[in-house]
C-alpha positions as CSV (number, residue, x, y, z in Angstrom):
1,M,-4.6,-29.7,-18.7
2,A,-6.5,-26.4,-18.3
3,Q,-5.6,-26.4,-14.6
4,A,-1.9,-26.8,-15.5
5,R,-2.2,-23.8,-17.9
6,A,-3.9,-21.6,-15.3
7,H,-1.3,-22.5,-12.8
8,S,1.6,-21.7,-15.2
9,R,0.1,-18.2,-15.8
10,A,-0.2,-17.4,-12.1
11,R,3.4,-16.3,-11.3
12,P,4.4,-15.6,-7.7
13,K,4.3,-11.9,-7.0
14,A,7.9,-11.9,-5.8
15,R,9.1,-13.3,-9.1
16,D,7.1,-10.6,-11.0
17,R,8.7,-7.9,-8.8
18,F,12.2,-9.3,-9.3
19,W,11.9,-9.1,-13.1
20,L,9.9,-5.8,-13.1
21,D,12.6,-4.2,-11.1
22,H,15.3,-5.3,-13.5
23,L,13.2,-4.4,-16.6
24,R,12.5,-0.9,-15.2
25,A,16.2,-0.4,-14.3
26,C,17.1,-1.6,-17.8
27,R,14.7,1.0,-19.3
28,E,15.9,3.8,-17.1
29,Q,19.5,3.0,-18.0
30,R,18.5,3.0,-21.7
31,Q,20.3,-0.3,-22.2
32,T,19.3,-3.2,-24.5
33,L,17.9,-6.2,-22.6
34,K,21.0,-8.2,-23.7
35,A,23.5,-5.7,-22.4
36,Y,21.6,-5.2,-19.1
37,A,21.4,-9.0,-18.5
38,Q,25.1,-9.5,-19.2
39,E,26.1,-6.6,-17.0
40,H,24.0,-7.9,-14.1
41,G,24.7,-11.6,-14.4
42,L,21.2,-12.5,-15.6
43,S,20.3,-15.0,-18.2
44,V,19.6,-13.1,-21.4
45,S,16.9,-15.5,-22.5
46,A,15.2,-15.3,-19.0
47,L,15.1,-11.5,-19.2
48,Y,13.6,-11.6,-22.7
49,N,11.1,-14.2,-21.6
50,A,10.1,-12.2,-18.5
51,H,9.8,-9.0,-20.7
52,S,7.4,-10.7,-23.2
53,T,5.5,-12.6,-20.5
54,L,4.9,-9.6,-18.3
55,K,4.1,-7.4,-21.3
56,R,1.6,-10.0,-22.6
57,R,0.0,-10.2,-19.1
58,G,-0.3,-6.4,-19.0
59,V,2.0,-6.1,-16.0
60,L,4.7,-4.3,-17.9
61,T,3.6,-1.4,-20.0
62,E,5.7,0.6,-22.5
63,P,6.1,4.3,-21.7
64,A,4.6,6.8,-24.0
65,P,7.2,8.2,-26.4
66,A,8.7,11.4,-25.3
67,A,7.5,14.5,-27.1
68,P,10.2,15.9,-29.4
69,T,12.3,18.7,-28.2
70,F,13.0,21.5,-30.6
71,V,16.2,23.5,-30.4
72,P,17.1,26.6,-32.5
73,V,19.3,25.9,-35.5
74,H,21.5,28.6,-37.0
75,L,22.7,27.9,-40.5
76,S,25.9,29.3,-41.8
77,T,27.0,29.7,-45.4
78,G,30.0,27.4,-44.8
79,S,30.0,23.8,-45.7
80,A,29.4,21.0,-43.1
81,A,32.4,19.4,-41.4
82,F,30.6,16.1,-41.5
83,R,27.2,14.5,-42.2
84,V,25.4,12.0,-39.9
85,H,23.0,9.5,-41.5
86,L,20.6,8.3,-38.7
87,P,18.9,4.9,-38.9
88,N,15.5,6.6,-39.2
89,G,16.6,8.2,-42.5
90,V,17.3,11.7,-41.1
91,V,20.5,13.3,-42.3
92,V,22.2,15.9,-40.0
93,E,25.0,18.1,-41.4
94,V,27.3,19.4,-38.6
95,P,29.4,22.5,-39.2
96,A,33.0,22.5,-38.1
97,H,32.3,25.1,-35.4
98,A,29.4,23.3,-33.7
99,E,29.5,22.9,-30.0
100,N,29.4,19.4,-28.6
101,A,26.3,20.0,-26.4
102,A,24.3,21.5,-29.2
103,C,25.3,18.6,-31.5
104,A,24.3,16.0,-28.9
105,T,20.9,17.7,-28.5
106,V,20.2,18.0,-32.2
107,L,21.2,14.4,-32.8
108,D,19.1,13.1,-29.9
109,C,16.1,15.0,-31.2
110,A,16.6,14.0,-34.8
111,S,17.1,10.3,-33.8
112,R,13.6,10.3,-32.2
113,L,11.8,11.4,-35.4
114,S,10.0,8.8,-37.3
């Protein structure tokens, strides 16, 4: 029995590389495992299984969180055109005259706050 367990943990290197390549590409594309698997014709459960197995074995490591980027914010006396409530609890009020790029940068930074 112990021999069978040792054998099941020893995955072929080619298989590890196959899943690692997909998991890294998924991370780089900032997709969920499910979306990436569906887009690339992979079994969703197999990708999740590979992720947890390789992480548990120490083969797949999570990247360190990116340092927050700060951007200057200029407040006006006018009221906000709309308010964004992010899942982390941060609320961002966006003025009507805000530029798209600035909005995207502020929302991206605010979404990374914990």
